C-alpha positions as CSV (number, residue, x, y, z in Angstrom):
1,M,4.3,54.0,-55.9
2,L,3.0,53.3,-52.4
3,N,2.8,57.0,-51.7
4,S,0.4,57.6,-54.6
5,P,-3.2,58.7,-53.7
6,C,-4.7,55.5,-55.1
7,W,-3.0,53.4,-52.4
8,R,-4.2,55.5,-49.5
9,T,-7.1,54.7,-47.3
10,D,-9.5,57.4,-46.2
11,T,-9.7,57.1,-42.4
12,E,-10.9,60.6,-41.7
13,G,-14.0,60.7,-39.6
14,L,-13.5,57.2,-38.1
15,S,-13.3,56.5,-34.3
16,P,-12.5,53.4,-32.3
17,E,-16.1,53.3,-31.1
18,Q,-17.2,52.4,-34.6
19,F,-15.3,49.1,-34.4
20,V,-16.7,46.1,-32.6
21,T,-14.6,43.0,-31.7
22,V,-16.2,39.8,-33.1
23,G,-15.4,36.2,-32.2
24,A,-13.0,37.0,-29.3
25,D,-13.5,36.5,-25.6
26,K,-12.0,38.9,-23.2
27,D,-11.4,36.1,-20.6
28,A,-9.9,33.7,-23.1
29,E,-6.5,33.9,-21.4
30,A,-7.8,34.0,-17.8
31,I,-6.7,31.1,-15.5
32,L,-9.9,29.1,-14.7
33,R,-8.3,27.2,-11.8
34,P,-4.9,27.2,-10.1
35,H,-2.1,24.9,-11.4
36,I,-1.8,21.7,-9.4
37,T,0.6,18.9,-9.6
38,Y,-0.1,15.3,-10.4
39,F,-0.3,14.1,-6.8
40,Q,-2.3,17.1,-5.7
41,D,-4.9,16.3,-8.4
42,A,-4.8,12.6,-7.3
43,W,-5.5,13.7,-3.7
44,R,-8.4,15.9,-4.9
45,R,-10.0,12.9,-6.7
46,L,-9.3,10.6,-3.8
47,R,-11.2,13.0,-1.4
48,Q,-14.2,12.8,-3.7
49,N,-14.4,9.0,-3.2
50,K,-16.4,8.5,0.0
51,L,-15.6,4.8,0.4
52,S,-11.9,5.4,0.1
53,M,-12.0,8.3,2.6
54,F,-13.9,6.0,4.9
55,G,-11.2,3.4,4.6
56,L,-8.5,6.1,5.2
57,I,-10.3,7.4,8.3
58,L,-10.8,3.8,9.6
59,L,-7.1,3.1,9.0
60,C,-6.0,6.2,10.9
61,I,-8.2,5.3,13.8
62,L,-6.8,1.7,13.9
63,T,-3.2,3.1,13.7
64,V,-3.8,5.5,16.6
65,M,-5.2,2.7,18.7
66,V,-2.4,0.3,17.8
67,V,0.2,3.0,18.8
68,L,-1.6,4.4,21.9
69,G,-3.7,1.4,23.0
70,P,-1.0,-0.4,25.1
71,V,0.1,2.9,26.5
72,I,-3.3,4.1,27.7
73,S,-4.1,0.8,29.2
74,P,-3.4,0.7,33.0
75,Y,-2.2,-3.0,32.7
76,D,0.7,-4.5,30.9
77,Y,-0.1,-7.0,28.2
78,E,2.1,-9.7,29.8
79,S,1.0,-9.3,33.4
80,V,-0.7,-12.5,34.6
81,N,-3.3,-12.7,37.3
82,P,-5.2,-16.0,37.5
83,V,-7.6,-14.6,40.0
84,I,-9.4,-12.5,37.4
85,K,-9.1,-14.9,34.4
86,N,-11.8,-15.0,31.7
87,Q,-13.7,-11.9,32.9
88,P,-16.1,-10.2,30.6
89,P,-15.6,-6.6,29.4
90,S,-16.1,-4.2,32.3
91,A,-15.1,-0.7,33.4
92,E,-11.9,-2.0,34.9
93,H,-10.9,-4.3,32.0
94,W,-12.4,-2.8,28.8
95,F,-12.1,-5.9,26.7
96,G,-12.1,-8.3,29.6
97,T,-9.3,-10.8,30.5
98,D,-8.0,-14.0,28.9
99,S,-7.5,-17.5,30.4
100,L,-4.4,-16.3,32.3
101,G,-5.9,-13.1,33.6
102,R,-4.1,-10.8,31.2
103,D,-5.8,-7.5,30.2
104,Y,-7.3,-8.2,26.8
105,F,-7.4,-4.5,25.7
106,A,-3.7,-4.2,26.0
107,R,-3.1,-7.6,24.3
108,V,-5.3,-6.8,21.3
109,W,-3.6,-3.5,20.4
110,Q,-0.2,-5.0,21.2
111,G,-1.0,-7.8,18.8
112,G,-2.0,-5.1,16.3
113,R,1.4,-3.6,16.4
114,V,3.0,-6.9,15.4
115,S,0.5,-7.6,12.6
116,I,0.7,-4.2,11.1
117,I,4.5,-4.1,11.3
118,I,4.7,-7.4,9.5
119,G,2.2,-6.2,6.9
120,L,4.0,-2.9,6.2
121,T,7.5,-4.3,6.4
122,G,6.7,-7.3,4.2
123,A,5.0,-5.1,1.6
124,A,7.9,-2.6,1.5
125,I,10.5,-5.4,1.1
126,S,8.4,-7.0,-1.7
127,A,8.0,-3.6,-3.4
128,V,11.7,-2.9,-3.5
129,A,12.8,-6.3,-4.6
130,G,10.0,-6.6,-7.2
131,C,10.7,-3.1,-8.6
132,I,14.4,-3.8,-9.1
133,Y,14.0,-7.3,-10.5
134,G,11.1,-6.4,-12.8
135,G,12.8,-3.2,-13.9
136,L,16.0,-5.0,-14.9
137,S,14.1,-7.8,-16.6
138,A,12.1,-5.3,-18.7
139,Y,15.2,-3.1,-19.5
140,F,17.4,-5.9,-20.9
141,G,14.6,-7.9,-22.5
142,G,15.3,-10.8,-24.9
143,R,16.8,-14.0,-23.4
144,V,17.6,-12.2,-20.1
145,D,13.9,-11.3,-19.7
146,T,12.9,-14.9,-20.5
147,V,15.2,-16.5,-18.0
148,M,14.3,-14.0,-15.2
149,M,10.6,-14.5,-15.7
150,R,10.9,-18.3,-15.7
151,V,12.6,-17.9,-12.3
152,V,9.7,-15.8,-11.1
153,E,7.2,-18.4,-12.2
154,I,9.1,-21.1,-10.4
155,L,9.2,-19.2,-7.2
156,N,5.6,-18.1,-7.5
157,S,4.5,-21.7,-7.8
158,I,5.9,-22.6,-4.3
159,P,3.3,-22.4,-1.5
160,Y,4.5,-19.9,1.1
161,L,3.2,-22.3,3.8
162,L,5.8,-24.9,2.7
163,V,8.5,-22.2,2.7
164,V,7.6,-21.2,6.3
165,I,7.7,-24.8,7.5
166,L,11.1,-25.4,5.8
167,L,12.6,-22.2,7.1
168,S,11.3,-22.9,10.6
169,L,13.0,-26.3,10.6
170,M,16.2,-25.0,9.0
171,L,16.6,-21.9,11.2
172,D,15.1,-23.5,14.3
173,S,13.1,-20.3,14.9
174,K,9.5,-19.2,14.6
175,G,10.0,-15.5,15.3
176,I,9.0,-12.4,13.4
177,G,12.2,-12.4,11.3
178,T,11.7,-16.0,10.1
179,L,8.1,-15.2,9.3
180,L,9.0,-12.1,7.3
181,L,11.7,-13.9,5.4
182,A,9.4,-16.8,4.5
183,M,6.6,-14.5,3.3
184,T,8.8,-12.1,1.3
185,L,10.9,-14.9,-0.2
186,T,8.2,-15.4,-2.9
187,G,5.9,-12.5,-2.1
188,W,7.8,-10.1,-4.4
189,C,7.1,-12.1,-7.6
190,S,3.7,-10.6,-8.3
191,I,5.0,-7.1,-8.0
192,A,7.9,-7.9,-10.2
193,R,5.6,-9.2,-13.0
194,L,3.4,-6.1,-12.7
195,V,6.4,-3.7,-12.8
196,R,7.9,-5.5,-15.8
197,A,4.6,-5.2,-17.8
198,Q,4.5,-1.5,-17.1
199,M,8.1,-0.9,-17.9
200,L,8.0,-2.8,-21.2
201,Q,5.6,0.0,-22.4
202,I,8.0,2.8,-21.5
203,R,11.5,1.4,-22.1
204,G,11.5,2.7,-25.7
205,S,10.7,6.2,-24.7
206,D,12.9,9.1,-25.8
207,Y,14.2,9.9,-22.4
208,V,15.3,6.3,-21.8
209,L,17.1,6.2,-25.2
210,A,18.8,9.5,-24.4
211,A,20.0,8.2,-21.1
212,R,21.4,5.1,-22.8
213,L,23.3,7.2,-25.4
214,L,24.8,9.3,-22.6
215,G,26.2,6.1,-21.0
216,V,24.0,5.9,-17.9
217,S,24.2,2.5,-16.2
218,P,21.2,0.1,-16.5
219,M,20.6,0.2,-12.7
220,K,20.5,4.0,-12.7
221,I,18.1,4.1,-15.6
222,V,15.8,1.7,-13.9
223,V,15.9,3.5,-10.5
224,Q,15.8,7.1,-11.8
225,H,13.7,6.9,-15.0
226,L,11.6,3.7,-15.2
227,I,10.5,3.1,-11.6
228,P,9.3,6.8,-11.0
229,N,7.1,6.5,-14.1
230,T,5.4,3.4,-12.7
231,F,5.1,4.8,-9.2
232,S,1.3,5.0,-9.2
233,V,1.0,1.4,-10.2
234,I,3.5,0.4,-7.4
235,I,1.6,2.4,-4.8
236,V,-1.6,0.6,-5.6
237,A,0.1,-2.8,-5.7
238,V,1.7,-2.2,-2.3
239,T,-1.6,-1.0,-0.8
240,F,-3.3,-4.3,-1.8
241,R,-0.3,-6.4,-0.7
242,I,-0.4,-5.1,2.9
243,P,-3.7,-6.8,3.9
244,S,-2.6,-10.0,2.2
245,Y,0.5,-10.0,4.5
246,I,-1.6,-9.3,7.5
247,F,-4.0,-12.1,6.7
248,G,-1.0,-14.4,5.9
249,E,0.6,-13.7,9.3
250,A,-2.8,-14.2,11.0
251,F,-3.3,-17.6,9.4
252,L,0.2,-18.8,10.2
253,S,-0.1,-17.6,13.8
254,Y,-3.5,-19.3,14.0
255,V,-2.0,-22.7,13.0
256,G,1.0,-22.2,15.3
257,L,3.7,-21.3,12.7
258,G,3.7,-17.6,13.4
259,V,4.5,-15.3,16.3
260,Q,5.3,-17.2,19.5
261,A,4.9,-16.2,23.2
262,P,5.6,-13.9,24.9
263,Q,4.9,-11.9,21.7
264,T,1.4,-11.9,20.3
265,S,-0.5,-10.9,17.2
266,W,-4.1,-10.9,16.1
267,G,-3.7,-14.4,14.6
268,A,-2.1,-15.7,17.8
269,L,-5.0,-14.2,19.8
270,C,-7.6,-16.0,17.6
271,S,-5.7,-19.2,18.0
272,Q,-5.7,-19.0,21.8
273,A,-9.3,-18.0,21.9
274,Q,-10.6,-21.0,19.9
275,V,-10.4,-23.2,22.9
276,S,-13.0,-21.1,24.8
277,L,-15.0,-19.9,21.9
278,V,-18.3,-21.3,23.2
279,F,-18.0,-19.8,26.6
280,H,-16.1,-16.6,25.9
281,P,-16.8,-15.6,22.2
282,H,-15.6,-12.0,22.7
283,L,-12.0,-13.3,22.9
284,M,-12.3,-14.5,19.3
285,F,-14.5,-11.7,18.0
286,L,-12.3,-8.7,19.0
287,P,-9.0,-9.7,17.2
288,A,-11.0,-11.1,14.3
289,A,-12.9,-7.8,14.0
290,A,-9.6,-5.9,14.1
291,I,-8.2,-8.1,11.3
292,A,-11.4,-7.6,9.2
293,M,-11.5,-3.8,9.7
294,T,-7.8,-3.4,8.8
295,M,-8.1,-5.5,5.6
296,L,-11.3,-3.6,4.7
297,A,-9.6,-0.2,5.3
298,F,-6.6,-1.1,3.1
299,T,-8.8,-2.6,0.4
300,L,-11.0,0.5,0.2
301,L,-8.0,2.8,0.2
302,G,-6.2,0.8,-2.5
303,D,-9.3,0.8,-4.7
304,G,-9.6,4.6,-4.4
305,L,-5.9,5.1,-5.1
306,R,-6.1,3.0,-8.2
307,D,-8.8,5.3,-9.6
308,A,-7.2,8.5,-8.3
309,L,-3.7,7.8,-9.7
310,D,-5.0,6.7,-13.1
311,P,-4.6,9.7,-15.5
312,R,-7.1,8.3,-17.9
313,M,-9.9,8.8,-15.4
314,R,-9.1,12.4,-14.8
315,R,-12.0,14.8,-15.4
């Protein structure tokens, strides 16, 4: 029946030029831009934030000076020479000298090493402890989550200044190790609460349920599945925690509970300079300016990372 003449279409005399494509774009399947990963796109958006890039450049400059400053200085930061004490900045001593005749340029950048190491190490310890604790609390939930969060609230209510004083008396030490222990003993609590809040939103996801059905241990689920999916939040939190640790170390060193001689830090330099502030203000201004610029750099960078790592702000 299909071969009958009534079912045939007369196509004689037709050519392809008589047919026009309507409603289709020749470049519909063309790639408009190359494929980029999540972190590549975050870096692209971070570069568009001028304030964040200023903070990143400022942080890089400070890091280079902290690393190379004591090396390029012709004087050792511990060398004492009472003959040249309290000299103003000059071509020989770029930042002048302190009350014991020590080169202040070398001491400022040597103190920056201690302050930044404490900030980075303290933030890293708090991030690891807070991620594991908050992840386990969110994973188990129920009564376990309630008890673990009550512990966090109790620890978070203890002033770290009191912890530093107690640890200094118990350990009979005021070194960098005691300072780090005291500051991180309760410093991880805020990150733990933040990580817990984020993981409560994703613990019911399909990939988490599949891992539980396959018999994966809770610690492995938290480390391999939950924490990587909150990585952007953790990065931003750590970036904001670093300046708080630097400022905390500076405050404790300023009141005499931080780094002790012969080591020095920006806070210790400010504490020593307060005696001669009226006559030699540059001894206070230089380490204080270094603290302010470091905190400003980390704050601007953290603010930019928060916007760049947020997928909801992607354009």
